[in-house]
C-alpha positions, 0 to 999 in steps of 0.5 A: 494505459500502461500504468494500469496494465502494469498493475494487473500484470503485477497483481497476478504476478504477486498472486494478490489478485482480489477475489471479493464478490462485486458489490452494487455500484452508484452512479454519480458526477464528479464535481471538483476535488478538494484535495488528492483523496477527497472530492465532490459528486452529485448523487441523486440531486444532492452534493456529497463529499467523498473521501477514498477508502484506504489511502492518504494523499500527499498533502496539499502544499507539500512535496507534490501536493499540488500535483496531487490535487491536480491529477485528483481534480483530472481524474474525478471531474467525470462520471463515477461509480461508487461502492458504499459500505453495504451495510451503512451506505451513505451513513458511513462517514469519517470524523469530518463528515465525509463519506466513505467510499471506493471509487471506480472510474468506469462501471466494473471493479478492476485494479485499473479502474480503482481510483485509489489504486491509480493515485497510489501507482502514480505516487501521489497517495499511499495506502492506509489502513488506520483502524483495521482489525486482525478479525476482518475477512479479506473481503471486509469492505474496508480492505477488500481492494487492499490487495490491489492498493499493495500491487499498486504501491509496489509498482510506484516503489519499483520505479520511484514514482512520485513521492517515491523518487522525489519526496522520500529521503530514501529515495537513492536506496536500491533496496526499499520497503515498498509495503507492510500489511499489518493486519491478519493472520499473515503480516507481510513486509514487501521489500523491492530491489530497485536497483540494476544488480542482485542484493545479497541480504544475507551479507549484513542486512536486517529488518527491524520493527520499532516501536515500541518494542523493537524486533529484528530479522537478521537474514545473514543469521539463518542462510549463507546467500539470499540473492534478490535479482533486480525487479524482484520482491521479498515478502517476509511473513510473520504472524500464525501463517508463519508458525512452524516455518521460521527462516523457510524460504520459497521462490516464485516468479519474481518473488521470494517468500520469507517466513519470519515468525509466527508471532504478530510483529507489526502493530495496527496502531502504526509502526515503523519498518526499518531496512538496515545494512549493518548499523545504517538505516537504508530504507524506513516505512512509516504508517500511517503514512508521513509524507516527510519520511521522518522517523518519529521521536 
C-alpha cells in the first residue's frame, strides 16, 4: 500500500507518531456506508450507525462527494474494529444519535489501519475537532489520533489529492496551509511547499488569523531569508510552547519550525488561516472544514 506507507514515513519524519496506549477493539461487520464518514455495522447482533471521530468527509452531492461515498463503501463493507470512548462506550453519540468511534481496517492501531486517516490521505475528508479543549491531554479519546490525521492531511495537500486538487479554489498555489492544530499548549500551522522550486517566505509573505481579531506574522520582519524547499513543511508554533522563543527557527530533515508568539492565536471554535504574498491571499484554510473553500462573510 503505497499511500499507507507514505503516511507512516511522513508521521515519523514530522515526529508526530502517536504514543497513546492501545485500547481494546470491538470486532464488527461493516454493512453499508451512509456517506463518507458515517456507516452502519452489525455489532453483537444489532445494527449500529457509526460516525468517525475527528474528520468531516466531502458532502454527498458536492465536489467529489460521490467519490467519497463510494470509497467509504468499499472500505467499510468488511470486518472492522471499533475503538469506543473508554468512559461512555456505545453511549457516546453525536447530536444525530450516531455512535462516535475510531475505526480500524485490521485489528491493530496503526496509521495505515485507521479508516479516518485513509480517507484524509486520499483527500476525501479533512480533520475536524470542533469541540476540542486546550486542557485535554494528548491521549484524550477525541484527539489521540490527531497526529496521524495531521500527517495524512499534509500528505494529501502536498500531492493535491482529492479535494486539495479538484475542489480547493487555491489548488494552483505552490505554497499551501495543510492543517492547523488549534488546541493545547503547542498550536501549529503546517505550511507545505508543493511546487518545484524553493520559496523564500521572507520576501513579502505573511500568515494571518482572522476573525475576530486579525493577528499577522510577517516573516520578512524577523529574518532576511526563510527558504522552504520543495516537499518541505514549515511548522509555525504559537501558544505557551513558544514563550520566550519569538522568531526562533529550527531546521530538521524536511521540516522547519518557526516560533511565533507565546500567545494562543487560533480559536478552538473556528478560525481562518490566510497565507498572503503581498496583499494577495494565496491560500486559505478554514476550520471547521468549508469544502467550497470560501471565506466567511
